[in-house]
C-alpha positions as CSV (number, residue, x, y, z in Angstrom):
1,M,-8.6,-2.7,-13.0
2,N,-7.1,-4.6,-10.1
3,I,-6.0,-3.1,-6.8
4,N,-3.8,-5.3,-4.6
5,L,-2.9,-4.3,-1.1
6,L,0.1,-6.2,0.3
7,T,0.7,-5.6,4.0
8,V,2.9,-6.9,6.8
9,G,0.8,-7.7,9.8
10,K,-2.8,-8.5,10.5
11,L,-5.7,-6.2,11.4
12,K,-7.0,-7.1,14.8
13,E,-9.2,-4.2,15.9
14,K,-12.8,-4.4,14.6
15,Y,-12.9,-0.7,13.8
16,W,-9.9,-1.0,11.4
17,V,-11.4,-4.1,9.8
18,G,-14.7,-2.3,9.4
19,A,-13.1,0.7,7.8
20,V,-11.2,-1.5,5.4
21,E,-14.3,-3.4,4.5
22,E,-16.2,-0.2,3.9
23,Y,-13.6,1.1,1.4
24,K,-13.3,-2.2,-0.3
25,K,-17.1,-2.1,-0.8
26,R,-17.0,1.5,-2.1
27,L,-14.1,0.6,-4.5
28,S,-15.9,-2.5,-5.9
29,S,-17.7,-0.2,-8.4
30,Y,-14.3,0.8,-9.8
31,A,-11.9,-2.1,-9.3
32,K,-11.4,-5.5,-7.9
33,V,-9.6,-5.1,-4.6
34,T,-7.6,-7.8,-2.9
35,V,-5.9,-7.4,0.5
36,V,-3.1,-9.9,1.3
37,E,-1.7,-9.9,4.8
38,I,1.8,-11.3,5.3
39,P,2.6,-12.4,8.9
40,D,5.1,-10.1,10.5
41,E,8.3,-11.7,11.7
42,P,8.9,-11.7,15.4
43,T,11.2,-8.8,16.4
44,P,13.1,-9.3,19.6
45,D,13.5,-6.3,22.0
46,N,16.8,-4.5,21.3
47,A,17.2,-6.3,18.0
48,S,20.6,-5.6,16.4
49,P,20.8,-3.9,13.0
50,A,21.7,-7.3,11.5
51,Q,18.7,-8.9,13.0
52,E,16.4,-6.1,11.8
53,E,17.9,-6.5,8.3
54,Q,17.2,-10.3,8.4
55,I,13.6,-9.7,9.5
56,K,13.0,-7.1,6.8
57,R,14.5,-9.5,4.2
58,K,12.2,-12.4,5.3
59,E,9.2,-10.1,5.1
60,A,10.3,-8.8,1.7
61,E,10.6,-12.3,0.3
62,K,7.0,-13.1,1.3
63,L,5.8,-9.7,-0.1
64,L,7.6,-10.0,-3.4
65,S,6.3,-13.6,-3.9
66,K,2.8,-12.0,-4.2
67,V,3.8,-9.4,-6.8
68,G,3.0,-10.1,-10.4
69,E,5.6,-9.5,-13.1
70,R,3.4,-6.9,-14.8
71,D,2.1,-5.2,-11.6
72,Y,2.6,-1.5,-11.2
73,V,4.1,-1.5,-7.6
74,I,3.7,1.4,-5.3
75,A,5.6,1.1,-2.1
76,L,4.5,3.2,0.9
77,A,7.8,4.7,2.2
78,I,8.6,7.7,4.3
79,E,11.2,8.7,1.8
80,G,8.7,8.5,-1.1
81,K,7.1,11.4,-2.9
82,S,4.1,13.2,-1.3
83,L,1.2,14.0,-3.6
84,T,-2.1,15.8,-3.4
85,S,-5.2,13.7,-3.9
86,E,-5.5,15.2,-7.4
87,E,-1.9,14.4,-8.3
88,F,-2.3,10.8,-7.0
89,A,-5.5,10.4,-9.2
90,E,-3.6,11.8,-12.2
91,H,-0.6,9.5,-11.6
92,L,-2.8,6.4,-11.4
93,D,-4.7,7.4,-14.5
94,K,-1.5,8.1,-16.4
95,M,-0.2,4.6,-15.5
96,A,-3.5,3.0,-16.5
97,N,-3.3,4.7,-19.8
98,Q,0.3,3.3,-20.2
99,G,-1.2,-0.2,-20.0
100,Y,-1.0,-1.1,-16.3
101,S,-4.2,-2.8,-15.1
102,T,-2.9,-4.1,-11.8
103,F,-1.7,-1.7,-9.1
104,T,-0.1,-3.3,-6.1
105,F,0.5,-1.2,-3.0
106,V,2.9,-2.5,-0.4
107,I,2.9,-1.5,3.3
108,G,5.7,-2.7,5.4
109,G,5.8,-3.8,9.0
110,S,7.2,-1.9,12.1
111,L,10.7,-2.0,10.6
112,G,9.7,-0.7,7.2
113,L,10.4,-2.2,3.8
114,H,13.5,-4.0,2.8
115,E,15.6,-2.5,0.0
116,T,14.6,-5.3,-2.4
117,V,10.9,-4.2,-2.2
118,L,11.8,-0.6,-2.7
119,Q,13.9,-1.6,-5.8
120,R,11.0,-3.5,-7.3
121,A,8.7,-0.6,-6.7
122,N,7.8,1.5,-9.8
123,Y,6.9,4.3,-7.4
124,K,7.5,5.2,-3.8
125,L,4.7,7.1,-2.1
126,S,4.8,8.9,1.2
127,F,1.7,10.2,3.1
128,S,3.9,12.2,5.5
129,K,7.2,12.3,7.2
130,F,5.3,11.1,10.3
131,T,5.3,7.4,11.1
132,F,1.8,5.9,11.2
133,P,0.6,2.5,12.4
134,H,0.1,0.1,9.4
135,Q,-3.6,-0.3,10.3
136,M,-4.2,3.4,9.8
137,V,-2.1,3.6,6.6
138,R,-4.2,0.8,5.2
139,V,-7.4,2.7,5.7
140,V,-6.0,6.0,4.5
141,L,-4.6,4.4,1.4
142,L,-7.9,2.7,0.5
143,E,-9.7,6.0,1.0
144,Q,-7.2,7.8,-1.3
145,V,-7.6,5.2,-4.0
146,Y,-11.3,5.5,-3.7
147,R,-11.0,9.3,-3.9
148,A,-8.7,9.0,-6.9
149,F,-11.3,7.0,-8.9
150,R,-14.0,9.6,-7.9
151,I,-11.7,12.5,-9.1
152,Q,-10.8,10.7,-12.3
153,R,-14.5,10.4,-13.2
154,G,-15.5,13.9,-12.1
155,E,-17.6,12.6,-9.3
156,P,-18.1,14.6,-6.1
157,Y,-15.7,14.1,-3.2
158,H,-14.8,16.1,-0.2
159,R,-12.0,18.6,-0.7
């Protein structure tokens, strides 16, 4: 199984980088994990809605160029569906049983994801109605993917 994480923006702080590396290491027993960072487009202060749309479109083009035709794409979006860890594990397992072997998760930048990314997504996932920094979401997502594999295999995990 392949897990791809496409993100807008780069991790800079060592503690986030360390946390991502830890979960990539833990996940290596279950899947090949690839993290691809797309540079975020500069956003001027007081950007107009048209400028914001243009920025999101540029970021979307870069993100979508990294998505495979047969990937099962999960976009992280505030308007997506919230799941428990068990439901998330069940969903991934169900999709794997339907023949998907590459799961591509997409995390947008500060302006969110462009509509073209949301349209390409097979599933829209929300962790909360809160807005989180993309660095934190990256770590939480990798932890939940790791937890999902543990749940699927009946291995112990914190409840």
